[in-house]
C-alpha positions as CSV (number, residue, x, y, z in Angstrom):
1,M,-5.8,15.0,20.1
2,P,-4.8,12.7,22.3
3,S,-1.8,10.4,21.7
4,N,-3.9,6.7,22.4
5,K,-6.5,7.9,19.7
6,I,-3.8,8.7,17.3
7,K,-2.1,5.4,18.2
8,K,-5.1,3.3,17.6
9,I,-6.1,5.1,14.5
10,H,-2.6,4.9,12.7
11,R,-2.6,1.0,13.8
12,R,-6.1,0.6,11.9
13,M,-5.2,2.3,9.7
14,T,-1.9,0.3,8.5
15,L,-3.2,-3.0,9.3
16,I,-5.9,-2.2,6.3
17,A,-3.3,-1.3,4.3
18,V,-0.5,-3.8,4.6
19,L,-2.4,-6.3,2.5
20,P,-2.4,-3.7,-1.0
21,L,0.8,-2.7,-0.2
22,F,2.0,-6.2,0.0
23,I,0.6,-6.8,-3.2
24,T,1.4,-4.0,-4.7
25,V,5.3,-4.4,-4.2
26,I,6.1,-7.9,-4.2
27,S,4.4,-7.8,-8.6
28,G,5.9,-4.3,-8.9
29,S,9.2,-6.0,-8.0
30,L,9.0,-9.4,-9.7
31,Y,8.0,-7.7,-13.3
32,S,10.8,-5.3,-13.2
33,L,12.8,-8.6,-12.2
34,F,11.1,-11.2,-14.9
35,Q,11.3,-7.8,-17.4
36,Y,15.0,-7.8,-17.1
37,F,15.8,-11.3,-17.7
38,G,13.8,-11.1,-21.2
39,L,10.5,-12.3,-20.0
40,D,7.3,-10.0,-19.9
41,L,4.6,-11.2,-17.5
42,F,2.1,-8.9,-18.2
43,W,-0.8,-10.5,-15.9
44,L,1.8,-9.4,-12.8
45,M,1.3,-5.7,-14.4
46,K,-2.4,-6.0,-13.6
47,I,-2.3,-7.6,-10.3
48,H,-0.1,-5.0,-9.6
49,T,-2.1,-1.9,-10.5
50,G,-5.5,-4.1,-9.0
51,N,-7.1,-6.2,-11.4
52,F,-7.0,-10.0,-9.3
53,F,-8.4,-11.5,-12.4
54,F,-12.3,-11.9,-12.4
55,V,-12.3,-9.0,-10.1
56,N,-10.6,-6.3,-11.1
57,F,-10.7,-3.2,-8.4
58,Q,-8.3,-0.8,-10.7
59,P,-10.5,2.4,-10.4
60,L,-10.7,2.2,-6.9
61,Y,-7.4,0.1,-6.4
62,T,-4.4,3.0,-6.6
63,P,-6.5,6.1,-5.4
64,A,-7.4,3.5,-1.9
65,V,-3.1,2.8,-1.6
66,G,-2.0,5.8,-2.2
67,F,-4.8,7.3,0.4
68,L,-4.1,4.7,2.6
69,T,-0.3,4.9,2.2
70,I,-0.1,9.3,2.8
71,A,-2.7,8.8,6.2
72,A,-0.1,5.9,7.4
73,I,2.4,8.4,7.0
74,I,1.1,11.3,8.2
75,S,-0.8,9.7,11.6
76,G,3.2,8.4,11.8
77,L,4.4,11.5,11.6
78,F,1.9,12.7,14.4
79,L,3.2,9.6,16.9
80,F,6.7,10.4,16.3
81,S,6.0,14.7,16.9
82,R,4.5,13.3,19.9
83,S,7.7,10.8,21.0
84,K,10.3,13.6,20.5
85,S,8.5,16.5,23.2
């Protein structure tokens, strides 16, 4: 596959994946931080798993975030191997 096509695929994939990954990282980190101080803010864990109050994406959110992460890593590795040669 040409390098330009891999770059376009990788760029689009990461643009799609950045928001769900950011939400997952921030909500999981804040939940752990607050638990350290003895606060149990379970609504952060709901957001972390894809339950966004009125819309519940839990059945789709985790597999989608996982797939996008793995696909971005694989396409990034293809770009990395192309830059070395």
